[in-house]
N, C-alpha and C positions, 0 to 999 in steps of 0.2 A: 781359303787364306792369304792375308796380302803381304807382299815382301815391306812394304813400305810400314818402317816405323812409326806407334804410336806415337800421337805430339796432340800438346794442347791447343784445341783449337781457338777457347777466347784467348789464351795470352798473343798466340799469333795473330791473330787477327789485331790486336792491339798494338802490336808491336807495328804489324805491317800498314795498319791505317797512320799512324803517326813517324814513318821512317821517313829521315831528311834523305835528299836531297825532293825524291819523287816516293811516290809506296813500296818497300821491297820489304824482304826478308832472308833471312842466313839460318841455312834449321842442319845443322851436324847430325851424324849418323843417321842419314834420312833413311838406309833401303837397309835391309838383310847385311849380313854383310858378310854373309857367304857370297853372297849374290853379287857385290860389288868386284868381290876377288876375283872370283872366277870372270867377269864380265872384263876388269882390266885387263886379264890377260888375253881376250879375245880380239884385242885390235893390235891390227900388225904392222910390222917395224914402218917407217914413212914413206920409203919409195917403194916398199911391196901393196900399198894402200892408193898411190896415185894411180893405178888403173882402174880403183874400182867409183872413185868418186870425183869431184872436182876441184881442184888445185887454184891459188892464187899468188900471184904473183905480182901484185901492182903496189903504187905510191902508200895506200892506206889498208893496207890486206895481202900479208905476206905468209909465205911457208904453212898452207893450211890446206888440209885436204878436209873434205865435206863429203859423208856418202850417204846419201836421203831415199834410197830405194833400200823399202821395210825387207827386203828378198834378201838382199845383203845382209842384212843384221847378223849373226850370230847368235846363239841360243842366247846368254843370258840379257845381251845390250837387248835382245826383242822381251824380253821377258818383263826388264824394266820398263820400256815401252808399253807394254800392255796396260800395266800397270796407274802408269801416268795417262792411259786411255781412258782406266776404268770409270766409270758413270759415280760408284762413292767416291772416289777421289776427285773428280771433277766439284761435284758437291760438298766438298768440304772447301772446294778452291774460289768457290760460288761465295762461300759463308767469309771464310777470311779477306777473301780481297775484295767483298761487298761491290761483284761482277757477274751479276745477271746471265744465264742461258749460255752458258760455256760450250763452246765449240770446240774438239778436237780435231785435228790439222792429220790428216791418215800418210797423205802424203808427206811431211815432212818438210813444207817448202822453205827452206834455207836453212833446217833444222836435222838431227840426226844423229850419225859420227861425227863428231870433230876431233881433229889433230892437226897441233903445233907444233911443226920441228924447232930447235938451235935455231935462232935469228931471226923468229918468226915476229910476228905481230898484227894488232887488231887496232887501228884507230877509234878516236871519239867518234860516236855517229848516233841517230836516231833511227828507229828499222824502219824499215816500212810499211804504212798505216793499213793498207789494203791489200787484200788477195784477190787479184783478178780471176786466179783461175775458179778459187771456189765462193766470193764475192760476197767475200766476209769480212770484217772489221778486225785487224790485229789488235790483242788485249792484253793479254799476259806470255813473259818469256819463261822459262823455265830453265836451269843449268844444271848437271849432277856432273863432279871431277871425277874420275875413275885414275886418280895417279896414287897410287901404290908409296911412292918417294917421291916427295918435292919438296926442296927446301928455300927458304926465303929468299935467297943471294941469285937462284935462278929466273927470277919475274914471273911475267905470266900470270900476275894478279888481274884481276876482273876490278876495275873502277868504275866508282858512280860518281860521276859532274851535275855542277848547278847547272841549271840552264842555256848558260850565256859561255861555259867550259872554263871559267875563270879559277871555279875552287873546284879542288878536286876531296871531295867527302867521303869515299871510303875507296878504300884497295884491301880488296877482301883474295886471301891466295888460293888456289886450287887446290886445297888440301883432300883426299882420299873421302870419299864418301857426305860430300857437302854438298848440298840446293842451296840454290838462291833463285829466288820469283821476284819478279817485276814487272808492275803494271809497263805495257807499251805505249807511249804517248809524245806527242812532242816536244817533250822538257826531258823525258828520259835517259839523257847522257851518256852513253854509255861505251868502254872502250876493256881492250888488253893488253897491258904492260908488257915493251918487249920482252921476249923468250930466249932463257941466257944457259939453259938445264944443257948439262953435256953431252955429249953425242950418244947414241944410244938410247936416249932420253927423249921424251915427247910430251906435251902436255894432253892432256883428253879428256874429253867429255859426249857428253849427249846433253842436246838441245832441244827443245820442241816448242813449241807456240801455240795458245787458245786465241779460239775469235768470235766472235758475236756476230749474228745477223744482223743486229741494232749500231745504230753508229752512237759512240760514245757522246757525254754530252758534251757540250760547247763546241764540236767538231765541222769546223769551218769548211769543210766540204770538197775541199783539195785533198787528190790521193799523191803519194810521192815513195820513191824507191828510197833504198837507205841515202842516207846526209849524212855526209864526214865533214867536221869542225877538227881544225888543228888545235892541240894542245896549247897554252901559253907560250912556251916555250918554243915550239917549233915554226920559228920565224923563215926557215927556207923554205919546208912543206906548206905551212900557210901563203907562201907568195912568190911561189916559185914553182916546187914540184907539182902541186895539185891542179892549177890553172892549165900548167902545162898538159899535163895528164888527161885534164878533162877537156882543149882543147884538140887531142889528138883521138879522143873518142868520138867525138861530134866530128870531128872531121870525117873517120871512119863510116861512121854512119851516116852522112851527108853521102858518100861516092856509093856505098851500099844501096840506100834509096836511087840514087840516079842509074846503077846497072840494072835492076831491077826495075825502072821502067821504063829503059833501053829494051830489055829482054821482053817486057809487057809489047811494048811495040811494034815488035818485031814477033812478035808470034812466040818466043821461043821460049823453054823450061831454061 
């Protein structure tokens, strides 16, 4: 018996394909409530989770821990991810989204358990479009929120923007057992508003991605990593902080390349 609640595929298909600014749906009460309640309680406090995953402290993404190793998933988180990988659910996703031959990512590249602490954020971006390890094209994002208590004043909303990041179309609160699914594309600009929850509370979610072997229609052949864009009011970030961080990262990369070249030249590891 699936832990995913029954839903109207026909209605969701219509909503998904007519959604603006790009195809997406929001489904409340997505999973069995007993499973989500148990899963929410399996998240460790932010500081304790740090050693288990990758943490972020950059201009565009801050105060976030991402645990991608399935072997580290607690029991009920693993139950949820197994349900998302089930072939029957993939078939439903294919019908709803119109994307055929979807493939689940068992390694959760960039996905898994996400938790963001107070003062964290995720700026507006389009996701990487190609998984080099799997050699597949990224096509869908699915997000499930596991926050037993969440107040609107705490922020942390998922934002869906227009392609030019000039107009905010939707601001979706990360309330308990809410699921958001959207197409990953060159125009799927999205981000998370600043998290202002009290100390001792964190924003919790599960993220997973679906792929296809075939490129999406109209793909220009260019592979890219995550591309961030500042919001309209973020003048300093757009004109100073983001270019400065980009320059620093480029310098680090050039320095590492130079070190590797010297090591190779003298035959050292």
